[in-house]
Each structure stands twice: as structure tokens, then as C-alpha cells.
N, C-alpha and C positions, 0 to 999 in steps of 0.2 A: 504494500500500500504506500502511496505517495511517490513511488518511483525515484527518479534522480534527485528530486528536491529533498526527500527524506535521507537519501544516501549522503548528499553533501552536508546536510545538517548533522548527521551522525558522525561523519569524519571530523567536522569542526569540533563537536562536543567531545569526541574521543581524544583528540589532541589536547583539548583544554583540561579534561579530567586527568590525562596522563601527566601533563605539566604540574597540576596541583598535587598529584600523588608523589611525583619525583621531588617536588619542593618539600612535602611533608616528610619524606624519607631522609632528605638531606638536612632538614632543620636541626635535628639533634646533633648531627655530626659537625656542623659548622658553628654551633653556639647560637645564642640568641641576640647577639649584638646587631644593631641596625646596619653597620658597615658590612658584616659578614653576610647578612641577608641580601643587601644590594649587590655585593660582589657575586654571590651565588646566582641571583636572578640574571645579572648581566652575562655571566658565563654560559648559563643554560640557554638564554634567549639569543645570544649572538649566533648560534648555529641554526636557528629557525627563522629569525626575522631577516629582512633584507635591508640593504643600505643604499644610499645614494653615492657612496664612494666606489668608483668603478674598479679600482684595484682590488678592493675587498670583494666586490661582486664577482669578479672574474675568478677569484680563488674559492668562492662559495656559490656556484651557479644554481644549486638546488634551492637556494633561498628565494629565487624568483617564483617558485611554486609554494614552498612551505610557509612563506609569510602570509599567504591567503587563508591559512588554516590555524594560525597562531593567535591566541587571545590571552590576555593576562588578567582581565577583570571580569567579574560576573555580569556587570552591566554592559561591558563591551561585547561579550559574546551574545548576551540575551537580545540586545537590540539588533545586532547584525543578523541573528538567526530569525527574528521576527520579520525583518525586511526580506530575507531570503525565502522564508516560508510563503509569504503572500506573493511576492514577485515570481518566485520559482514555480509555484502552482499555476499561476496564470500563463507563464511562459511555456511550461511543460504541456499544458492543455492545448496551446495554440501551435507549438512547433515540435514537441516531443522531447524526451529525456536526453537523447544524444546531443541534440543542439543546445540544450540547457547546459550540459557539462562544458561543451566547447565555448559557449558564450560566457559562462562563469569564469573559465580560465582566461579567455581573451580580455574580459573586463578587468580581471586582476592584473594581467600583464600591461594593459593600457594604463591602469592606475599607477603601476610601478614606473612606467615610462614618464608619465606626467610628474610624478614625485621627483624623479631624477632631473627632469627638465627644469622644474621650478627651483629645485635646490641649487642647480648650476647657474641659472639666470638671476635668481633673487636669493642669494645665500643668507641674507638676514631674516628671511621669512620664517624659516624653521629653527632658528637659533644659531648656534655657532657652527654647525655642520660637522663638528668632530664627533664621531660615533653616532651620527644621525641614522636612525633606523625607522623602518616601517613594518607594521604587522597588523593583522586583522583582515576580516573579510569585507570590510566596508566598500572598497572599490568594486569587488566582485558582486556583492549583494545589490549595491546600488545600480551597477551596470545591468544586472538581470532585471531589476525592478523597472528601470528606465527603458530597457529593451522591450518590455511588454507594451509600453506606451507607443513605441515606434512601429510595432507590427500590428497593433490593434486598430 
């Protein structure tokens, strides 16, 4: 039931739950200091989130895909999945599940390209640019949601 929309939501939720469980397992090992927690989160997420730094991006090409499924906050994943649920169901009903998956990935890659472009042309917009990263399904979910409007 639900087809590709449900599968995409399940993958996003599975990655989120896995990150939470890994964090809980590592919590006692690193101590409870705020610095240790921030360092642990940074180390874990640097392998999943993507970046606007092209040198780092070339050394971690998988992050072009993994960033679309990586969320760190409950509100972050909740609202992205709500948007994906409504947009994905409409898109899937109109064009099918295979096209939904392709459109989801293409929207995420387009969002990544826009992120890189904006960070290079307007470096002050996203902060200092050092360690600048992107994660979450916002670009993909919004792309799917807006795609339903274009085809409807």
C-alpha cells in the first residue's frame, strides 16, 4: 500500500531512526559533555550530509544521494515527510511510482546544484562557508510537491 511514496518515507525514517540509535549507543562512550556530543554529531553526519565544497564533494560523491535521506531533528523529518506524503501520493497517482522515484532524486540533485551555486555566488548567505553542509529531504519533497502542480 502506498507504493513508492511509502517506500521513500520508510527509507527516510529508517535512516533517521538508525542515526538516533547510533547516537544513543555512542552517548555513553563519549561522555556527556556538550563538546563531545557536537564532535560526535559532526563526525557521524559528515559522511551522510553533502557540502558545497567541491573538493570534499569529489572525495565523498555518495553524499549527493545520502543527504536527501538524512535528518537530525524530529520536526525536520516530520514536516518533510508530511510534504512528501501529500505530494508523493498525488504525483504517484498521476504518473506512477517509477517516475516518482526519478523525480524525487532529480529534485534532490537540483536542490544540491542550487545550494552549490548560491554558496559560490553569494558566500555570505549561508554563513562562513567553512564546513557548510546540506541535509534533509526538503528539496526532494518540495520538488515532488511542486511537480504535481506542473503536471496537473
